[in-house]
C-alpha positions in Angstrom: -77.8 19.4 -4.7 -75.7 16.3 -4.6 -74.8 14.7 -1.3 -71.3 14.9 0.2 -69.8 11.4 -0.5 -69.5 9.3 2.6 -66.4 7.3 3.4 -67.9 4.1 2.0 -68.4 5.8 -1.4 -64.9 7.1 -1.4 -63.4 3.7 -0.5 -65.5 2.1 -3.2 -64.2 4.5 -5.8 -62.8 2.0 -8.3 -65.8 -0.3 -8.2 -68.3 2.5 -8.8 -66.4 3.9 -11.7 -65.3 0.8 -13.8 -64.3 3.0 -16.8 -61.3 4.3 -14.9 -59.3 1.1 -15.6 -55.7 0.6 -14.3 -54.2 1.1 -17.8 -55.7 4.6 -18.1 -54.7 5.4 -14.5 -51.1 4.4 -15.4 -51.1 6.9 -18.3 -52.4 9.6 -16.1 -49.7 9.0 -13.5 -47.1 8.9 -16.2 -48.3 12.1 -17.6 -48.2 13.8 -14.1 -44.7 12.3 -13.6 -43.5 13.6 -17.0 -44.9 17.1 -16.1 -43.0 17.0 -12.8 -39.8 15.9 -14.5 -40.1 18.8 -17.0 -40.7 21.3 -14.2 -37.8 19.9 -12.3 -35.6 20.1 -15.3 -36.5 23.7 -15.9 -35.9 24.4 -12.2 -32.6 22.6 -12.1 -31.5 24.2 -15.4 -32.1 27.6 -14.0 -30.1 26.8 -10.9 -27.1 25.5 -13.0 -27.3 28.5 -15.3 -27.4 30.8 -12.4 -24.4 29.2 -10.7 -22.5 29.2 -14.0 -23.3 32.9 -14.6 -22.0 33.7 -11.1 -18.8 31.8 -11.7 -18.4 33.6 -15.1 -18.9 37.0 -13.4 -22.1 37.6 -15.2 -23.8 38.9 -12.0 -27.0 40.4 -13.5 -27.8 37.1 -15.1 -27.0 35.2 -11.9 -29.3 37.5 -10.0 -32.1 37.1 -12.6 -31.9 33.3 -12.4 -31.2 32.8 -8.7 -33.5 35.3 -6.9 -36.8 33.6 -8.0 -35.4 30.2 -6.9 -34.3 31.6 -3.6 -37.7 33.1 -3.0 -39.2 29.6 -3.6 -37.0 28.3 -0.8 -34.2 26.6 -2.8 -31.3 26.3 -0.4 -28.6 26.2 -3.1 -29.8 29.4 -4.7 -30.1 31.1 -1.3 -26.5 30.1 -0.5 -25.2 31.4 -3.8 -27.0 34.7 -3.2 -25.5 34.8 0.2 -22.1 34.4 -1.3 -22.8 37.3 -3.7 -23.7 39.6 -0.8 -20.9 38.3 1.3 -18.3 39.2 -1.4 -20.1 42.2 -2.9 -20.3 40.5 -6.3 -23.0 42.1 -8.5 -24.6 43.6 -5.4 -23.5 46.0 -2.7 -21.4 44.2 -0.1 -23.9 43.4 2.7 -23.0 40.8 5.2 -26.3 41.1 7.1 -28.1 40.1 3.9 -25.6 37.4 3.3 -26.2 36.0 6.8 -30.0 36.1 6.2 -29.6 34.1 3.0 -27.2 31.7 4.6 -29.5 31.2 7.6 -32.4 30.3 5.4 -30.4 27.6 3.6 -28.6 26.5 6.8 -31.9 25.8 8.5 -32.8 23.5 5.7 -29.6 21.5 6.4 -27.5 22.8 3.5 -23.9 22.3 4.7 -22.1 25.0 2.7 -24.5 27.6 4.1 -24.0 26.3 7.6 -20.2 26.7 7.2 -20.5 30.2 5.8 -22.9 31.3 8.5 -20.5 29.9 11.1 -17.7 31.9 9.6 -19.8 35.1 9.9 -20.5 34.3 13.6 -16.8 33.9 14.3 -15.9 37.3 12.7 -19.0 39.2 13.8 -19.7 40.4 10.2 -23.3 41.0 9.5 -24.3 39.3 12.9 -23.3 39.7 16.5 -20.2 37.7 17.1 -21.1 34.4 18.8 -18.4 31.7 18.9 -20.8 29.2 20.4 -23.3 29.6 17.6 -20.4 29.3 15.1 -19.3 26.1 16.7 -22.9 24.7 16.5 -23.2 25.5 12.8 -19.8 24.0 12.0 -20.7 20.9 13.9 -24.0 20.5 11.9 -22.0 20.7 8.7 -19.1 18.6 9.9 -21.5 15.8 10.7 -22.7 15.9 7.1 -19.1 15.3 6.0 -18.1 18.9 5.1 -14.3 19.0 5.2 -14.3 22.8 5.6 -16.5 22.5 8.7 -14.4 19.6 10.1 -11.3 21.7 9.7 -13.0 24.7 11.4 -14.0 22.5 14.3 -10.4 21.3 14.6 -9.3 24.9 14.8 -11.8 25.9 17.4 -11.1 22.9 19.6 -7.4 23.5 19.2 -7.8 27.1 20.4 -10.8 26.9 22.7 -13.0 29.2 20.6 -16.6 28.9 21.7 -15.9 25.4 23.1 -13.7 24.0 25.7 -10.1 23.5 24.5 -9.7 19.9 23.7 -6.7 18.6 21.7 -8.1 15.1 21.2 -11.2 16.5 19.5 -9.1 18.9 17.5 -7.0 16.0 16.2 -10.2 14.0 15.5 -11.8 16.7 13.3 -8.5 17.7 11.6 -8.0 14.0 10.7 -11.6 13.7 9.3 -11.0 16.6 7.0 -7.4 15.5 6.1 -8.7 12.1 5.1 -10.8 13.9 2.5 -7.6 15.6 1.2 -8.5 19.0 2.6 -5.1 20.8 2.5 -5.3 23.1 5.5 -6.4 20.1 7.7 -3.5 18.0 6.3 -1.1 20.8 7.2 -2.5 21.2 10.8 -2.4 17.4 11.4 1.2 17.3 10.1 2.2 20.1 12.5 0.6 18.3 15.3 2.7 15.2 14.6 5.8 17.5 14.2 5.2 19.1 17.6 3.8 16.0 19.4 0.6 18.0 20.1 -2.4 15.8 20.8 -0.6 12.9 19.2 2.8 11.2 19.8 5.6 13.1 18.0 6.3 11.4 14.7 8.5 13.2 12.1 7.8 10.7 9.4 4.0 11.1 9.7 4.5 14.8 10.0 6.4 14.9 6.7 3.7 12.6 5.1 0.8 14.9 6.0 2.7 18.1 5.3 3.8 16.9 1.9 0.2 16.2 1.0 -0.8 19.7 1.9 2.3 21.2 0.3 1.3 19.8 -3.1 -1.8 21.9 -2.7 0.4 25.0 -2.0 -0.8 25.4 1.7 1.8 27.9 2.9 2.3 26.5 6.4 2.8 23.0 5.0 5.4 24.3 2.6 7.2 25.9 5.5 7.0 22.7 7.5 8.4 20.6 4.6 11.2 23.2 4.3 12.1 22.8 7.9 12.1 19.0 7.8 14.3 18.9 4.7 16.7 21.4 6.5 16.8 19.3 9.7 16.6 15.9 8.1 13.8 14.9 10.5 11.4 12.3 9.0 13.1 12.7 5.6 16.6 12.7 4.1 18.3 16.0 4.5 18.1 18.0 1.3 18.9 21.7 1.1 17.8 22.1 -2.5 14.4 20.6 -1.7 14.2 22.8 1.4 14.9 25.9 -0.7 12.2 25.0 -3.2 9.6 24.7 -0.5 10.7 27.8 1.4 10.6 29.9 -1.8 7.0 28.8 -2.5 6.0 29.4 1.1 7.6 32.9 1.1 6.1 33.8 -2.2 2.6 32.9 -0.8 3.2 35.3 2.2 4.0 32.9 5.0 6.1 34.9 7.5 8.0 31.9 8.9 8.7 30.7 5.3 10.0 34.2 4.5 12.2 34.2 7.6 13.6 30.8 6.8 14.3 31.8 3.3 16.1 35.0 4.6 18.2 32.9 6.9 19.1 30.5 4.0 20.3 33.5 2.0 22.2 34.9 5.0 24.0 31.6 5.6 24.3 30.6 2.0 22.7 27.3 2.8 21.4 25.7 -0.4 21.7 29.0 -2.2 24.4 31.6 -3.1 24.9 33.8 -0.1 23.2 37.2 -0.4 22.8 39.7 2.4 20.6 41.9 0.3 18.2 39.0 -0.4 18.4 37.9 3.2 17.4 41.4 4.4 14.6 41.6 1.8 12.9 38.4 3.0 13.5 39.0 6.7 12.0 42.5 6.2 8.9 40.9 4.7 8.6 38.5 7.6 9.2 41.3 10.1 6.5 43.5 8.5 4.1 40.6 9.0 4.8 40.6 12.7 7.4 37.8 12.9 9.5 38.7 15.9 12.5 36.4 15.2 12.8 38.0 11.7 12.7 41.5 13.3 15.5 40.5 15.8 17.6 39.0 13.0 17.3 42.3 11.0 18.4 44.3 14.1 21.4 42.0 14.6 22.4 42.5 10.9 22.1 46.2 11.3 24.1 46.1 14.6 26.8 44.2 12.8 26.9 46.8 10.0 25.8 44.2 7.4 22.8 46.3 6.5 21.8 49.9 7.3 19.5 50.4 10.3 15.8 50.0 9.6 
């Protein structure tokens, strides 16, 4: 029976086995590296094909490719499976299962999973609602540069959800996301400048940020741009441009945009006057809970312009 090698024998490995020359060692290492690269390519290829299958709506194929990767701990695959369970795509909608997949990926530092898990904690879907935990997950992702997480942090600091209400931090995180051209954050930052909330009131900066978000069809930004064109604040007064923005906002379901469009039709400002169109858009805004639109409808009915609703 051979003896167990002592440390001196192990340390003297190369000198005791002169046939194992550096050249041969290099080829062994290169062979191992090549095998690793092939394995990685197969692994990565499965992930890409699984993602593409999910995007194409081929859910059985997505599951076939992603589930083995997720079981092996791949955070990207776990997140994609979380999305499938979160949306009920190819599987029964199950937010608890989605949260489990998201958590596994989030604990590995995967930003998208951290954001999605935070969203579930804010809504209480699949997990017990916990605004503080939501804020923690958003913060982890925000520090990695996720604009979605940064925007969400801006929102929770603005409204004091799971954290102390802090306008300065709200502005800070909205700006971080806005500087990455994230539309909702650009809109929020623009509205802050418009209202002078957390920053000095500045209609020109408001128009600048709102215009950037409006190009991305963010409804609140379109409504803000409409307002600025109507009032001539921060930009030259332009009823035609206001009408274009209000129509887009209204079509996207923004209640304030619908109300403003209704008022434009009622007054004939920038458009041919039409009480029927005015009533139609005011009714849509009112049905969405917009109280000024509801009051305007009541006044129109009281004046006999439209029948009572």
